[in-house]
C-alpha positions as CSV (number, residue, x, y, z in Angstrom):
1,M,-38.6,187.1,12.4
2,N,-38.3,185.3,15.7
3,R,-40.6,182.3,16.0
4,P,-42.9,182.2,19.0
5,M,-41.4,180.0,21.7
6,S,-42.9,176.7,22.8
7,R,-45.2,176.7,25.8
8,R,-42.5,174.8,27.8
9,A,-39.9,177.5,27.0
10,V,-42.3,180.3,27.8
11,T,-43.4,178.6,31.0
12,T,-40.0,178.0,32.4
13,S,-38.7,181.4,31.4
14,I,-41.8,182.8,33.0
15,L,-40.9,180.9,36.1
16,A,-37.6,182.6,36.0
17,A,-39.4,185.9,35.5
18,A,-39.9,185.4,39.2
19,A,-38.4,188.7,39.0
20,T,-40.1,191.1,41.2
21,L,-43.1,193.0,42.5
22,G,-45.4,194.6,40.1
23,S,-45.7,197.9,41.7
24,T,-47.3,201.3,41.4
25,G,-45.8,204.2,39.3
26,A,-42.4,205.6,39.0
27,L,-40.4,206.4,42.0
28,S,-39.8,209.9,40.7
29,A,-43.5,210.6,41.2
30,T,-43.1,210.3,45.0
31,P,-41.8,212.9,47.5
32,A,-39.3,210.3,48.6
33,A,-37.8,210.1,45.2
34,A,-37.2,213.9,45.1
35,T,-35.1,213.5,48.2
36,A,-33.3,210.3,47.0
37,H,-32.3,212.0,43.8
38,S,-31.4,215.5,45.1
39,P,-27.7,216.4,44.5
40,E,-26.9,216.0,48.2
41,N,-28.3,212.4,48.3
42,A,-27.5,211.1,44.8
43,H,-23.8,211.2,45.6
44,G,-22.8,209.6,48.9
45,R,-20.3,211.1,51.2
46,G,-18.5,210.0,54.4
47,D,-18.5,206.5,55.8
48,T,-22.3,206.1,55.7
49,P,-23.1,203.9,52.7
50,T,-25.6,204.9,50.0
51,I,-28.2,202.2,49.6
52,V,-29.1,201.4,45.9
53,L,-32.3,199.4,45.4
54,I,-32.8,197.5,42.1
55,H,-36.2,196.1,41.3
56,G,-36.9,193.2,39.0
57,A,-39.6,192.2,36.5
58,F,-43.3,193.1,36.6
59,A,-42.4,196.1,38.8
60,D,-40.9,199.5,38.9
61,A,-38.9,201.5,41.5
62,S,-42.0,202.4,43.5
63,S,-42.2,198.8,44.7
64,W,-39.5,199.9,47.2
65,K,-41.7,202.7,48.5
66,G,-42.2,201.3,52.0
67,V,-38.5,200.4,52.3
68,I,-37.4,203.8,51.1
69,E,-39.6,205.7,53.6
70,R,-38.2,203.7,56.5
71,L,-34.6,204.1,55.4
72,Q,-34.9,207.8,54.8
73,R,-36.5,208.4,58.2
74,E,-33.3,206.9,59.6
75,G,-31.2,209.3,57.6
76,H,-30.0,206.8,54.9
77,R,-29.2,208.0,51.4
78,V,-31.2,206.0,49.0
79,L,-31.3,205.6,45.2
80,A,-33.9,203.4,43.4
81,P,-33.3,203.7,39.6
82,A,-35.7,202.3,37.0
83,L,-34.4,199.0,35.5
84,P,-34.9,198.6,31.7
85,L,-35.6,194.8,32.0
86,R,-34.4,194.3,28.4
87,G,-31.3,192.1,28.9
88,L,-28.9,191.1,31.7
89,T,-25.8,192.6,30.2
90,S,-27.4,195.9,29.2
91,D,-29.4,196.1,32.5
92,A,-26.2,195.5,34.5
93,T,-24.3,198.1,32.5
94,Y,-27.0,200.7,33.3
95,V,-26.9,199.9,37.0
96,R,-23.1,200.2,36.9
97,S,-23.5,203.7,35.5
98,V,-25.7,204.5,38.5
99,L,-23.1,203.1,40.9
100,D,-20.4,205.1,39.2
101,S,-22.3,208.3,40.1
102,V,-22.1,207.6,43.8
103,D,-19.2,208.7,46.0
104,G,-18.4,206.5,49.0
105,P,-19.5,203.0,49.9
106,I,-22.6,201.3,48.6
107,V,-25.0,198.7,49.8
108,L,-26.5,197.2,46.6
109,V,-29.9,195.5,46.9
110,G,-31.7,193.5,44.3
111,H,-35.1,191.8,44.2
112,S,-35.7,188.7,42.1
113,Y,-34.3,189.3,38.5
114,G,-32.6,192.4,40.1
115,G,-30.5,189.9,42.0
116,A,-28.9,188.7,38.8
117,V,-28.4,192.3,37.7
118,I,-26.6,193.4,40.9
119,S,-24.4,190.2,40.9
120,Q,-23.1,191.3,37.5
121,A,-23.1,195.1,38.0
122,A,-21.1,194.9,41.3
123,A,-18.2,193.0,39.7
124,A,-15.1,195.3,39.6
125,A,-17.1,198.0,41.4
126,P,-14.9,198.5,44.6
127,Q,-17.4,201.0,46.1
128,V,-20.0,198.2,46.6
129,K,-19.3,196.8,50.0
130,A,-22.4,194.6,50.6
131,L,-25.0,192.8,48.4
132,V,-28.5,192.2,49.7
133,Y,-30.8,189.7,47.8
134,I,-34.5,190.0,48.4
135,A,-36.2,186.8,47.1
136,A,-33.7,187.1,44.3
137,F,-31.7,185.2,41.8
138,V,-28.0,184.7,42.7
139,P,-26.5,183.2,39.5
140,E,-23.0,181.6,39.0
141,V,-21.2,182.6,35.9
142,G,-22.8,180.8,33.0
143,E,-26.2,180.5,34.7
144,S,-29.4,182.3,33.7
145,A,-32.5,183.1,35.7
146,L,-34.4,180.5,33.7
147,Q,-31.9,177.8,34.6
148,L,-32.0,178.6,38.3
149,T,-35.8,178.4,38.3
150,D,-35.8,175.1,36.6
151,R,-33.6,173.5,39.2
152,F,-36.5,173.3,41.7
153,P,-40.2,172.6,41.4
154,G,-42.9,174.8,42.9
155,S,-43.2,177.9,40.8
156,T,-46.7,178.6,39.2
157,L,-45.7,181.6,37.3
158,G,-45.9,179.9,34.0
159,Q,-49.7,179.5,34.3
160,A,-50.1,183.1,35.3
161,T,-48.3,184.9,32.6
162,A,-48.9,185.9,29.0
163,T,-46.4,186.5,26.2
164,Q,-46.6,189.6,24.1
165,Y,-44.5,190.7,21.2
166,Y,-42.9,194.1,20.4
167,P,-41.0,195.4,17.4
168,L,-37.2,195.5,17.5
169,A,-35.0,198.0,15.8
170,D,-34.0,195.5,13.1
171,G,-37.6,194.9,12.1
172,Q,-37.9,191.6,13.9
173,Q,-40.0,190.9,17.0
174,G,-39.0,190.4,20.6
175,A,-41.0,188.5,23.2
176,E,-41.8,189.8,26.7
177,L,-43.8,188.5,29.6
178,V,-46.5,190.0,31.8
179,I,-48.6,188.5,34.6
180,K,-52.3,188.3,33.8
181,K,-54.1,191.0,35.7
182,D,-56.8,188.7,37.2
183,L,-54.1,186.4,38.6
184,F,-51.6,189.0,39.7
185,R,-52.5,189.2,43.3
186,K,-52.6,185.5,44.0
187,Q,-49.4,184.8,42.0
188,F,-47.3,187.8,42.9
189,A,-48.6,189.6,45.9
190,D,-50.9,187.4,48.0
191,G,-51.7,189.1,51.2
192,V,-51.3,192.6,49.8
193,P,-54.5,194.6,50.0
194,V,-56.7,194.0,46.9
195,R,-56.7,197.6,45.8
196,T,-52.9,197.8,46.1
197,A,-52.5,194.6,44.1
198,Q,-54.8,196.0,41.4
199,V,-52.6,199.1,41.1
200,M,-49.5,197.0,41.0
201,A,-51.0,194.8,38.2
202,A,-51.9,197.8,36.2
203,G,-48.5,199.3,36.5
204,Q,-46.4,196.2,36.0
205,R,-43.5,196.4,33.6
206,P,-42.8,193.4,31.3
207,I,-39.4,191.6,31.1
208,T,-38.0,190.2,27.9
209,L,-37.5,186.4,27.5
210,A,-34.0,187.2,26.4
211,A,-33.2,188.8,29.7
212,L,-34.3,185.6,31.6
213,Q,-32.3,183.4,29.2
214,E,-29.0,185.4,29.2
215,P,-26.2,183.8,31.2
216,A,-24.4,185.7,33.9
217,T,-20.8,186.7,33.1
218,A,-19.9,187.7,36.6
219,A,-20.7,186.7,40.2
220,A,-19.8,189.5,42.6
221,W,-21.2,187.5,45.6
222,K,-18.1,185.4,45.5
223,T,-16.0,188.3,46.8
224,I,-18.5,190.8,48.4
225,P,-20.3,189.9,51.7
226,S,-24.0,189.0,51.0
227,W,-27.3,188.9,52.8
228,Y,-30.5,187.1,51.6
229,L,-34.2,187.2,52.5
230,V,-36.1,184.0,51.7
231,A,-39.9,184.5,51.1
232,T,-41.5,181.3,52.1
233,E,-44.8,181.9,50.2
234,D,-43.1,182.8,47.0
235,R,-45.0,181.4,44.0
236,N,-42.5,182.8,41.4
237,I,-39.1,181.6,42.6
238,P,-39.5,178.4,44.6
239,P,-38.4,179.0,48.2
240,A,-36.2,175.9,47.9
241,A,-34.3,177.6,45.1
242,E,-33.9,180.8,47.3
243,R,-32.5,178.8,50.2
244,W,-30.1,176.9,47.9
245,M,-28.8,180.1,46.3
246,A,-28.4,181.8,49.7
247,R,-26.4,178.8,51.0
248,R,-24.2,178.7,47.9
249,A,-23.4,182.4,48.3
250,R,-22.8,181.9,52.0
251,A,-25.2,184.8,52.6
252,R,-26.5,185.8,56.0
253,T,-30.0,184.6,55.6
254,V,-33.4,185.5,57.1
255,T,-36.7,183.8,56.4
256,V,-40.0,185.7,56.2
257,R,-43.5,184.3,55.6
258,A,-44.3,186.5,52.7
259,P,-45.1,186.4,48.9
260,H,-42.7,187.3,46.2
261,A,-43.7,191.0,46.5
262,V,-42.2,191.0,49.9
263,S,-41.0,194.6,49.8
264,V,-44.6,195.7,49.4
265,S,-46.2,193.2,51.8
266,D,-43.5,193.2,54.5
267,P,-41.2,196.3,54.1
268,G,-40.2,196.1,57.8
269,P,-38.2,192.8,57.6
270,V,-36.7,193.9,54.2
271,T,-35.5,197.2,55.8
272,D,-34.1,195.4,58.8
273,L,-31.9,193.2,56.6
274,I,-30.7,196.1,54.6
275,R,-30.0,198.0,57.8
276,R,-27.9,195.1,59.0
277,A,-25.8,195.1,55.8
278,A,-25.3,198.9,56.1
279,R,-24.2,198.6,59.7
280,S,-21.6,196.0,58.7
281,V,-20.2,198.4,56.1
282,R,-19.8,201.2,58.7
283,T,-18.2,199.0,61.3
284,S,-15.7,197.4,58.8
285,R,-14.3,200.8,57.7
């Protein structure tokens, strides 16, 4: 049986769990999802890229609701699959299967831990023409989300999370993290309406410690044009870490005064950045 981790290990991995927005139910429960996953929209066509949105920890696909609504009003094809949050390799493999179902160019977007996933999933995926990181991890090969969080001070996620255990298929136990409900809004979604944050906290999905500790095996941002949104009020991933990762990836960068849950609090600027990436794909073809 796996021994419980030290508070230091839990704290730092939690910091890395800076993954994402804890949001509100599954995307498939919304009218937008029915459109996004209809046969016509699930497989792109022509020169207009399909936009694939990947959430991170403590969230589900509905965290992109405001972004999806804006993009769909403009006629964009959008997919927002549910990420398992069980391991970087397995999560990236799942996302790659989603990418393989799309015809035509793709703009691949990741929030927080989802950034590490898209960096790996897009490798050797020629249909991905742009990567967009929203307050996200952008690891180099060999780096984990945990290591990237530890590079800079400022995250308070360690004090706001709890570790819980679940059974594994081999009879051992796995460890996963959740944000304490009474601290969720301040830590993750400060500025989001109280009722919205309460729903997000209730529906948050945990991420395994193993996923946060697993090193990346690919870095697609080295060959695919990238965009980055820095959330200056982020209490999960230190804003200094976000700026540093954006510079290293030579990403076109915007800065927004927003919490980690920026796609919920400020879907407009998030949509604007994705739109810019999509325009670049159309004009480059």
